[in-house]
N, C-alpha and C positions, 0 to 999 in steps of 0.2 A: 781558365785560359790565361796565358800570360802574353803580354805585348812585348815589344822589343826592349823595354826598360827592365824586364824581369819582375814586374809587380803583377799580382793576381787580382783579377776583377771578380770580386765576391758578390756583387749585387745580383747577378743573374742566379747564382747558386742560392742566395737568400730567398729570392722571389720563388724559385722552384720549391724550396723546402717549406715555405710558408703556405704556398698554394696546395702542396700535397698534404701537409698536416691539416689544413682547413678542410679539404675535401674528405679526408678520412674521419675527422672529428664530426663533420656534418652528417656523414652517413651513419656513424655510430649513434649520434644523438637522435636521428630520425628513427633508427631501429628501436632504440630504447623507448622513444615516445610511442611508437606503435604498440609495443608490448605493454606499456603502462595503460594506454587507452583501452586495449583489449581486456586487460584485467578488470576494468571497471564495468564491463558488460555482465549481465546476470548469467549464471550458469544454467544448464539445462534443467537441473533440479529446481532452481528458483523459478524459472519460467513455467515449469509444470505446476508449481505450487501457487502461481498467480491466479489460477482459476480452479474452481471446485464445482463438481457436478453432484447434485444430491437428488435422489429419488424421493419426490414428495408424496407418492401414493400411500405409503404406510402411516403418514402423519394424519391422524384423525382430528376432527375439530376439537379444540381445547388442548391439544397436545403441543409440546414444544420439543425441539431437537437441537442439540448443540453439535456443530461440526467445526473442524479446524480449517482455517483459511489463512495462509501465510503465517502459520504458527500462532494465530490469534483465534479465540473462540467466537463463533458466530451463532446466534440463536435464530431459529426459524420457528415461528408460531403459526399454527393454523387457527385463526380466530373464529370464535363461535358468533352466531348472531347476537348473543347477549353481550359479548365483548364489544362488538361494533356499536350496539345500542348504547353502551356506557360511554363511548366516545361522543356520541351525539348528545347525550345528557350533560357531559362535561362541557361541551361547547355551549350548550344553552345556558348553563350556569356560569359561563364566562370563567371557568377554572383553567383553561389552557392558555399559556403565555403567547403562543404563536399558532393559533388554530389553522390558519390557511397557509402556513409555511412561507411567510413573506421574507424571513431572514434567509440569506443564501447559504444554507448549510447542506441542503439536499440536492440531488441531481434534478433536472427539470421534470423528469417523469414522475417525481415523488412530491411535487408541490400540490398536495391536497391534505385534507385533515387526517387521512389514513397513513400518510407517508409511504405509500406503496403503489405499485401498478395495479395490483388486484387487492381490494380492501381486505379480503379474508386472510391474506398472507402478510406477515410481518417478519422482515429479515433485518436484524440489527447486530452490530458488533458488540461484544460484551467486554468493553474496556472502559474504565472510568476516565472521563475527560479531564479530571482534576489531577490525579496522581498516576494515571495510567495503570492502576491496579485492576485485577479481574474480580468484580463483585460476584458473590455467590447468592443464589436464591435459596433461602432456607425458610420455608413457610413454618408458621407456628404449628406445633403438633396439637391435635385435638386432645382435650383431656380424656383420660381413660374412665370408662364407666365402671363403677363397682357393681359387683353381682351380689 
């Protein structure tokens, strides 16, 4: 707008330009932030891999089964009465560092000498806590008998 002297008042024009630019910038920043936050959420495949269901019926006492959970191997062992007795013997001989699970590493329901809800079932993740490698169980082969 111009007044009688012929000069243009640009303060209102600047205010409207700054206000419009700020509003558009804020809406774009909000939309980008929403997309960014949504990209951090797990996908449906990751959510499905967060839980694993295993049929324990075919695992006989003394057997172990390895199943994947979140791309990590988990070992499930059906312990025999002899295995459970060996834990009791190790506790009597004071061979276990933390026999009653007083160090807070396990969930509350596993704070016992068996580290399990049910003593006969042992479920553990097979990842080394030192270098995060996957140790393999390779028992020594029995010597061959000569005939």
